[in-house]
C-alpha positions in Angstrom: 0.0 0.0 0.0 2.9 2.4 0.8 4.5 1.5 -2.5 1.3 2.4 -4.4 0.9 5.6 -2.4 4.4 6.7 -3.1 4.2 5.9 -6.8 0.9 7.8 -7.0 2.5 10.9 -5.4 5.5 10.7 -7.6 3.2 10.5 -10.6 1.1 13.5 -9.4 4.2 15.6 -8.7 5.6 14.9 -12.1 2.3 15.7 -13.7 1.8 18.9 -11.7 5.3 20.2 -12.4 4.7 19.8 -16.2 1.0 20.7 -16.4 0.2 22.6 -13.3 -0.4 26.3 -12.8 1.9 28.3 -10.6 0.5 30.9 -8.3 1.2 32.5 -4.9 -0.6 31.5 -1.8 -0.1 32.0 1.9 0.0 29.9 5.0 -3.0 30.8 7.0 -2.6 28.3 9.9 -1.3 24.9 10.8 -3.0 21.6 11.4 -1.4 19.6 14.3 -1.5 15.9 14.3 -1.4 13.6 17.4 2.4 13.7 17.6 2.5 17.5 17.3 3.8 17.6 13.7 2.6 20.7 11.8 1.0 20.6 8.4 0.5 24.1 6.8 -2.9 25.1 5.5 -2.5 27.2 2.4 -4.9 29.7 0.9 -4.6 30.8 -2.7 -6.8 31.9 -5.6 -7.0 30.1 -8.9 -6.8 32.0 -12.2 -10.6 31.8 -12.3 -10.8 33.6 -8.9 -11.8 30.5 -6.9 -10.4 30.6 -3.3 -8.8 27.4 -2.1 -7.9 26.8 1.5 -6.5 23.4 2.1 -3.4 21.3 2.9 -1.1 20.4 0.0 -2.0 17.1 -1.8 1.4 15.6 -1.3 2.9 17.0 1.9 4.8 14.8 4.3 5.1 16.1 7.9 8.0 14.3 9.5 10.1 14.5 12.6 12.4 16.9 10.7 9.5 19.2 9.9 10.5 21.4 12.8 13.5 22.5 10.6 11.0 23.9 8.0 8.0 24.9 10.0 7.4 28.0 7.9 6.7 29.9 11.1 8.4 33.0 9.6 6.4 32.5 6.4 2.9 32.7 7.9 0.8 35.2 5.9 3.6 35.7 3.5 3.6 34.6 -0.2 4.5 31.0 -0.8 4.5 29.5 -4.3 2.1 26.6 -5.1 1.5 24.6 -8.2 -2.1 23.4 -8.7 -3.9 21.1 -11.0 -5.9 23.2 -13.5 -8.7 20.5 -13.6 -8.8 20.0 -9.8 -7.3 23.1 -8.1 -7.8 21.6 -4.6 -4.9 19.2 -5.6 -1.7 21.3 -5.3 1.8 21.1 -4.0 4.1 23.6 -2.3 6.8 24.3 -4.9 9.6 24.5 -2.4 8.7 21.1 -1.0 9.5 19.3 -4.3 13.0 18.1 -3.2 12.0 16.9 0.3 8.9 15.2 -1.1 11.1 13.3 -3.6 13.5 12.2 -0.9 10.7 11.0 1.4 8.9 9.2 -1.5 12.2 7.5 -2.6 12.7 6.3 1.0 9.1 5.0 1.1 9.6 3.1 -2.1 12.9 1.5 -1.0 11.4 0.4 2.3 8.3 -0.9 0.7 10.3 -2.8 -1.9 12.3 -4.4 0.9 9.1 -5.5 2.6 7.9 -6.9 -0.7 11.2 -8.7 -1.5 11.7 -10.4 1.9 8.5 -12.6 1.8 9.1 -13.4 -1.9 12.7 -14.4 -1.2 11.5 -16.6 1.6 8.8 -18.3 -0.5 11.4 -19.0 -3.2 13.7 -20.4 -0.4 16.4 -17.9 -1.2 16.5 -16.9 2.4 15.2 -18.5 5.6 13.8 -16.5 8.4 13.4 -18.2 11.8 11.4 -16.7 14.6 
């Protein structure tokens, strides 16, 4: 499931970087999860004037998020790229690199979890509990 999610996000990020519409938005507030990690809620207007207030479609809040909390960027312009067909699906442009790193790690870990049972079924490895 993680593998499919990661591939889906990679595909969306690739699509949005090629076909998306760039605009400026602003962080209006943060959503905190159970562990205290912050996810920025962005507000922006589409070219048609529709106001969108939502979290980014592919945003990963991690333990390292405190390094990039955007605290100093609240209510300042931040560049977003949105899907022209579904503007509620957008990414934060500056998050492209960190999203790619996190997605790559997710794919590697999921491939390991897929490969281990296959290798055991093929009797290439033996796991004893």
